[in-house]
C-alpha positions as CSV (number, residue, x, y, z in Angstrom):
1,M,-79.8,102.3,229.7
2,K,-81.5,105.6,228.9
3,E,-78.8,107.1,226.8
4,Q,-78.7,104.2,224.5
5,H,-82.6,104.3,224.1
6,E,-82.3,108.1,223.2
7,L,-79.7,107.4,220.6
8,K,-81.5,104.6,219.1
9,K,-84.7,106.6,218.9
10,G,-83.0,109.1,216.8
11,S,-81.6,106.5,214.5
12,T,-84.2,104.0,214.1
13,Q,-85.1,104.8,210.4
14,T,-81.6,105.0,209.5
15,L,-80.9,101.4,211.0
16,I,-83.9,100.1,209.1
17,L,-82.8,101.5,205.8
18,A,-79.2,100.0,206.4
19,V,-80.8,96.5,206.8
20,L,-83.0,97.0,203.8
21,G,-80.0,98.1,202.0
22,D,-78.8,94.7,201.6
23,A,-82.0,92.8,200.9
24,P,-85.7,93.0,201.2
25,S,-87.0,91.6,204.5
26,H,-90.0,91.3,206.8
27,G,-90.2,93.1,210.0
28,Y,-89.2,90.4,212.7
29,A,-86.1,89.6,210.4
30,I,-85.1,93.4,210.2
31,A,-85.2,93.6,214.0
32,R,-83.1,90.6,214.5
33,E,-80.6,91.6,212.0
34,I,-80.3,95.0,213.8
35,E,-79.7,93.1,217.0
36,R,-77.3,90.8,215.2
37,R,-75.2,93.5,213.6
38,S,-74.9,95.4,216.9
39,A,-73.9,92.4,218.9
40,S,-77.2,92.6,220.9
41,A,-76.7,96.3,222.0
42,L,-79.4,97.5,219.9
43,K,-82.8,95.8,220.5
44,M,-85.7,96.8,218.2
45,G,-89.2,96.2,219.6
46,E,-92.2,96.1,217.7
47,G,-93.4,99.5,219.3
48,A,-90.5,101.3,217.6
49,L,-90.0,99.1,214.5
50,Y,-93.7,99.1,212.8
51,P,-94.3,102.9,213.2
52,A,-90.8,103.5,211.8
53,L,-91.7,101.1,208.8
54,R,-94.9,103.0,208.1
55,A,-93.3,106.4,208.2
56,L,-90.5,105.2,205.8
57,E,-93.3,103.6,203.5
58,N,-95.3,107.0,203.6
59,E,-92.2,108.8,202.6
60,G,-91.5,106.6,199.7
61,F,-88.1,105.1,201.0
62,I,-89.4,101.7,201.1
63,S,-92.3,99.5,199.6
64,S,-93.9,96.5,200.9
65,A,-95.6,93.4,199.4
66,W,-97.4,90.5,201.0
67,E,-95.4,87.2,200.9
68,L,-97.4,84.0,201.1
69,Q,-95.7,81.2,203.1
70,L,-95.9,77.5,202.4
71,S,-96.5,77.1,206.1
72,G,-97.9,79.9,208.4
73,P,-99.6,83.2,207.7
74,A,-98.5,85.6,205.0
75,R,-96.0,88.3,206.0
76,K,-95.1,91.7,204.8
77,V,-91.8,92.0,203.2
78,Y,-90.2,95.4,202.8
79,T,-87.8,96.7,200.0
80,L,-85.8,99.8,199.8
81,T,-86.8,101.9,196.9
82,E,-84.5,104.1,194.7
83,K,-85.7,107.1,196.7
84,G,-84.7,105.1,199.8
85,Q,-81.3,104.3,198.4
86,G,-80.6,107.9,198.1
87,E,-81.8,108.7,201.6
88,L,-79.8,105.8,203.1
89,A,-76.6,107.4,201.3
90,R,-77.6,110.8,202.7
91,Q,-78.1,109.4,206.1
92,K,-74.9,107.4,206.2
93,S,-73.1,110.5,205.2
94,A,-74.7,112.6,207.9
95,W,-74.1,110.0,210.6
96,Q,-70.3,109.9,209.6
97,K,-69.9,113.6,209.9
98,F,-71.9,113.7,213.2
99,S,-70.0,110.7,214.8
100,E,-66.5,112.3,213.7
101,A,-67.6,115.7,215.3
102,V,-68.7,113.8,218.5
103,N,-65.5,111.8,218.8
104,S,-63.5,115.1,218.2
105,V,-65.4,116.7,221.3
106,I,-65.2,113.6,223.5
107,G,-61.6,112.4,222.6
108,G,-60.0,115.8,221.6
109,A,-57.3,117.8,223.2
110,P,-58.5,120.7,225.6
111,H,-58.9,124.2,224.3
112,G,-55.4,125.7,223.6
113,Q,-53.7,122.3,223.5
114,T,-52.6,120.3,220.6
115,N,-51.9,116.6,220.4
């Protein structure tokens, strides 16, 4: 669905910060957690995920470190920074205000009418 893609595109960084707000994680696990929390409504492909992770790291909102595995290759684990915690709180607040405003418009009474 095109509409869903456009909405997700604008909120990719917020979704990533929200997942990392709970615990450090590697890219694949971040994508699966977004999918799990959204009941599979939001699928996060590599083409959107990794550029967003790089941008968040460049802005200082997340940090990364390589984690060695007992079996398999090392993987990069991302952690929310203190700056990222502040950004997540700001984005959550902005999203709440935005979604309330949209809900008021699409579910509100027509001009001149009250509920």
